[in-house]
Biopython code that builds the backbone (N, CA, C, O; Angstrom):
import numpy as np
from Bio.PDB.StructureBuilder import StructureBuilder

atoms = [
    (1, "MET", "N", (0.856, -1.174, -0.011)),
    (1, "MET", "CA", (0.018, 0.011, -0.022)),
    (1, "MET", "C", (0.897, 1.211, 0.010)),
    (1, "MET", "O", (1.933, 1.247, 0.673)),
    (2, "MET", "N", (0.462, 2.188, -0.719)),
    (2, "MET", "CA", (1.232, 3.456, -0.796)),
    (2, "MET", "C", (1.206, 4.217, 0.512)),
    (2, "MET", "O", (0.233, 4.162, 1.265)),
    (3, "GLY", "N", (2.300, 4.935, 0.771)),
    (3, "GLY", "CA", (2.391, 5.645, 2.039)),
    (3, "GLY", "C", (1.324, 6.711, 2.226)),
    (3, "GLY", "O", (0.886, 6.973, 3.346)),
    (4, "ARG", "N", (0.920, 7.305, 1.158)),
    (4, "ARG", "CA", (-0.047, 8.426, 1.292)),
    (4, "ARG", "C", (-1.476, 7.936, 1.522)),
    (4, "ARG", "O", (-2.353, 8.738, 1.842)),
    (5, "THR", "N", (-1.725, 6.637, 1.366)),
    (5, "THR", "CA", (-3.070, 6.088, 1.673)),
    (5, "THR", "C", (-3.037, 5.104, 2.813)),
    (5, "THR", "O", (-4.090, 4.598, 3.203)),
    (6, "ARG", "N", (-1.899, 4.814, 3.357)),
    (6, "ARG", "CA", (-1.753, 3.794, 4.415)),
    (6, "ARG", "C", (-2.635, 4.113, 5.614)),
    (6, "ARG", "O", (-3.143, 3.203, 6.269)),
    (7, "HIS", "N", (-2.821, 5.397, 5.906)),
    (7, "HIS", "CA", (-3.619, 5.785, 7.083)),
    (7, "HIS", "C", (-5.057, 5.342, 6.989)),
    (7, "HIS", "O", (-5.744, 5.241, 8.006)),
    (8, "LEU", "N", (-5.531, 5.072, 5.767)),
    (8, "LEU", "CA", (-6.940, 4.679, 5.608)),
    (8, "LEU", "C", (-7.238, 3.276, 6.173)),
    (8, "LEU", "O", (-8.399, 2.892, 6.318)),
    (9, "THR", "N", (-6.184, 2.526, 6.486)),
    (9, "THR", "CA", (-6.418, 1.207, 7.073)),
    (9, "THR", "C", (-6.685, 1.288, 8.573)),
    (9, "THR", "O", (-7.032, 0.279, 9.187)),
    (10, "ARG", "N", (-6.529, 2.470, 9.177)),
    (10, "ARG", "CA", (-6.803, 2.647, 10.603)),
    (10, "ARG", "C", (-8.319, 2.652, 10.835)),
    (10, "ARG", "O", (-9.108, 3.105, 10.006)),
    (11, "PRO", "N", (-8.679, 2.120, 12.010)),
    (11, "PRO", "CA", (-10.130, 2.052, 12.337)),
    (11, "PRO", "C", (-10.830, 3.389, 12.344)),
    (11, "PRO", "O", (-12.023, 3.432, 12.044)),
    (12, "GLU", "N", (-10.181, 4.465, 12.662)),
    (12, "GLU", "CA", (-10.859, 5.768, 12.776)),
    (12, "GLU", "C", (-11.177, 6.305, 11.394)),
    (12, "GLU", "O", (-11.917, 7.283, 11.299)),
    (13, "TYR", "N", (-10.661, 5.722, 10.310)),
    (13, "TYR", "CA", (-10.981, 6.181, 8.979)),
    (13, "TYR", "C", (-11.901, 5.244, 8.221)),
    (13, "TYR", "O", (-12.096, 5.364, 7.011)),
    (14, "LYS", "N", (-12.463, 4.301, 8.978)),
    (14, "LYS", "CA", (-13.376, 3.271, 8.356)),
    (14, "LYS", "C", (-14.577, 3.958, 7.705)),
    (14, "LYS", "O", (-15.011, 3.511, 6.643)),
    (15, "HIS", "N", (-15.122, 5.000, 8.274)),
    (15, "HIS", "CA", (-16.301, 5.616, 7.676)),
    (15, "HIS", "C", (-15.932, 6.298, 6.349)),
    (15, "HIS", "O", (-16.773, 6.371, 5.453)),
    (16, "ILE", "N", (-14.704, 6.794, 6.205)),
    (16, "ILE", "CA", (-14.301, 7.342, 4.903)),
    (16, "ILE", "C", (-14.174, 6.246, 3.844)),
    (16, "ILE", "O", (-14.639, 6.398, 2.715)),
    (17, "VAL", "N", (-13.540, 5.150, 4.229)),
    (17, "VAL", "CA", (-13.384, 4.022, 3.318)),
    (17, "VAL", "C", (-14.775, 3.459, 2.918)),
    (17, "VAL", "O", (-14.979, 3.066, 1.770)),
    (18, "ASP", "N", (-15.704, 3.428, 3.858)),
    (18, "ASP", "CA", (-17.029, 2.933, 3.545)),
    (18, "ASP", "C", (-17.731, 3.846, 2.549)),
    (18, "ASP", "O", (-18.440, 3.380, 1.657)),
    (19, "GLU", "N", (-17.525, 5.171, 2.712)),
    (19, "GLU", "CA", (-18.101, 6.107, 1.774)),
    (19, "GLU", "C", (-17.510, 5.947, 0.368)),
    (19, "GLU", "O", (-18.235, 6.012, -0.624)),
    (20, "PHE", "N", (-16.198, 5.740, 0.290)),
    (20, "PHE", "CA", (-15.534, 5.484, -1.008)),
    (20, "PHE", "C", (-16.133, 4.250, -1.640)),
    (20, "PHE", "O", (-16.492, 4.258, -2.817)),
    (21, "GLN", "N", (-16.242, 3.178, -0.851)),
    (21, "GLN", "CA", (-16.739, 1.914, -1.359)),
    (21, "GLN", "C", (-18.206, 2.081, -1.887)),
    (21, "GLN", "O", (-18.570, 1.516, -2.919)),
    (22, "LYS", "N", (-18.996, 2.840, -1.176)),
    (22, "LYS", "CA", (-20.388, 3.016, -1.558)),
    (22, "LYS", "C", (-20.446, 3.741, -2.899)),
    (22, "LYS", "O", (-21.260, 3.387, -3.753)),
    (23, "GLU", "N", (-19.616, 4.726, -3.094)),
    (23, "GLU", "CA", (-19.596, 5.470, -4.355)),
    (23, "GLU", "C", (-19.070, 4.580, -5.484)),
    (23, "GLU", "O", (-19.592, 4.649, -6.597)),
    (24, "ILE", "N", (-18.080, 3.768, -5.243)),
    (24, "ILE", "CA", (-17.526, 2.890, -6.247)),
    (24, "ILE", "C", (-18.607, 1.867, -6.655)),
    (24, "ILE", "O", (-18.794, 1.608, -7.844)),
    (25, "ASP", "N", (-19.312, 1.292, -5.678)),
    (25, "ASP", "CA", (-20.383, 0.375, -5.995)),
    (25, "ASP", "C", (-21.489, 1.035, -6.812)),
    (25, "ASP", "O", (-22.031, 0.425, -7.733)),
    (26, "ARG", "N", (-21.812, 2.243, -6.485)),
    (26, "ARG", "CA", (-22.859, 2.992, -7.230)),
    (26, "ARG", "C", (-22.423, 3.202, -8.663)),
    (26, "ARG", "O", (-23.209, 2.988, -9.585)),
    (27, "ARG", "N", (-21.185, 3.617, -8.867)),
    (27, "ARG", "CA", (-20.672, 3.833, -10.231)),
    (27, "ARG", "C", (-20.578, 2.520, -10.983)),
    (27, "ARG", "O", (-20.851, 2.477, -12.182)),
    (28, "TRP", "N", (-20.204, 1.464, -10.314)),
    (28, "TRP", "CA", (-20.094, 0.123, -11.001)),
    (28, "TRP", "C", (-21.484, -0.313, -11.479)),
    (28, "TRP", "O", (-21.639, -0.771, -12.611)),
    (29, "GLU", "N", (-22.483, -0.168, -10.619)),
    (29, "GLU", "CA", (-23.855, -0.583, -11.021)),
    (29, "GLU", "C", (-24.308, 0.266, -12.201)),
    (29, "GLU", "O", (-24.983, -0.247, -13.094)),
    (30, "ARG", "N", (-23.965, 1.522, -12.229)),
    (30, "ARG", "CA", (-24.366, 2.421, -13.353)),
    (30, "ARG", "C", (-23.698, 1.992, -14.631)),
    (30, "ARG", "O", (-24.325, 1.977, -15.690)),
    (31, "LEU", "N", (-22.386, 1.630, -14.541)),
    (31, "LEU", "CA", (-21.692, 1.138, -15.732)),
    (31, "LEU", "C", (-22.277, -0.201, -16.290)),
    (31, "LEU", "O", (-22.384, -0.410, -17.498)),
    (32, "LYS", "N", (-22.637, -1.070, -15.347)),
    (32, "LYS", "CA", (-23.266, -2.368, -15.726)),
    (32, "LYS", "C", (-24.597, -2.110, -16.420)),
    (32, "LYS", "O", (-24.917, -2.751, -17.421)),
    (33, "ALA", "N", (-25.368, -1.171, -15.887)),
    (33, "ALA", "CA", (-26.664, -0.864, -16.463)),
    (33, "ALA", "C", (-26.508, -0.286, -17.864)),
    (33, "ALA", "O", (-27.277, -0.631, -18.761)),
    (34, "LYS", "N", (-25.537, 0.576, -18.062)),
    (34, "LYS", "CA", (-25.284, 1.180, -19.385)),
    (34, "LYS", "C", (-24.886, 0.081, -20.388)),
    (34, "LYS", "O", (-25.298, 0.101, -21.548)),
    (35, "HIS", "N", (-24.063, -0.891, -19.904)),
    (35, "HIS", "CA", (-23.658, -1.966, -20.783)),
    (35, "HIS", "C", (-24.851, -2.872, -21.189)),
    (35, "HIS", "O", (-24.917, -3.332, -22.329)),
    (36, "GLU", "N", (-25.764, -3.116, -20.275)),
    (36, "GLU", "CA", (-26.856, -4.031, -20.537)),
    (36, "GLU", "C", (-27.979, -3.395, -21.344)),
    (36, "GLU", "O", (-28.710, -4.106, -22.034)),
    (37, "HIS", "N", (-28.135, -2.087, -21.279)),
    (37, "HIS", "CA", (-29.263, -1.387, -21.922)),
    (37, "HIS", "C", (-28.683, -0.455, -23.024)),
    (37, "HIS", "O", (-27.919, 0.459, -22.716)),
    (38, "PRO", "N", (-29.033, -0.682, -24.251)),
    (38, "PRO", "CA", (-28.406, 0.143, -25.354)),
    (38, "PRO", "C", (-28.807, 1.609, -25.331)),
    (38, "PRO", "O", (-28.101, 2.436, -25.908)),
    (39, "LEU", "N", (-29.932, 1.969, -24.676)),
    (39, "LEU", "CA", (-30.324, 3.359, -24.711)),
    (39, "LEU", "C", (-29.808, 4.245, -23.587)),
    (39, "LEU", "O", (-30.084, 5.444, -23.550)),
    (40, "LEU", "N", (-29.059, 3.643, -22.676)),
    (40, "LEU", "CA", (-28.509, 4.431, -21.560)),
    (40, "LEU", "C", (-27.134, 4.944, -21.884)),
    (40, "LEU", "O", (-26.519, 5.625, -21.063)),
]
sb = StructureBuilder()
sb.init_structure("model")
sb.init_model(0)
sb.init_chain("A")
sb.init_seg("    ")
for serial, (resi, resn, name, xyz) in enumerate(atoms, 1):
    if name == "N":
        sb.init_residue(resn, " ", resi, " ")
    sb.init_atom(name, np.array(xyz, "f"), 0.0, 1.0, " ", f" {name:<3s}", serial, name[0])
structure = sb.get_structure()
C-alpha cells in the first residue's frame, strides 16, 4: 500500500473508506446498467 493512503487502514478512517466503497459500488452498477441497456 502506498504511504499516502496507508492511514486509511486505521479504524478511525473506516467511515471514509465505507463512503468510498459506496460510491464505487454505485458507479459500477451504473456502468453495468449502461452496458446491458443500449439506450443508456
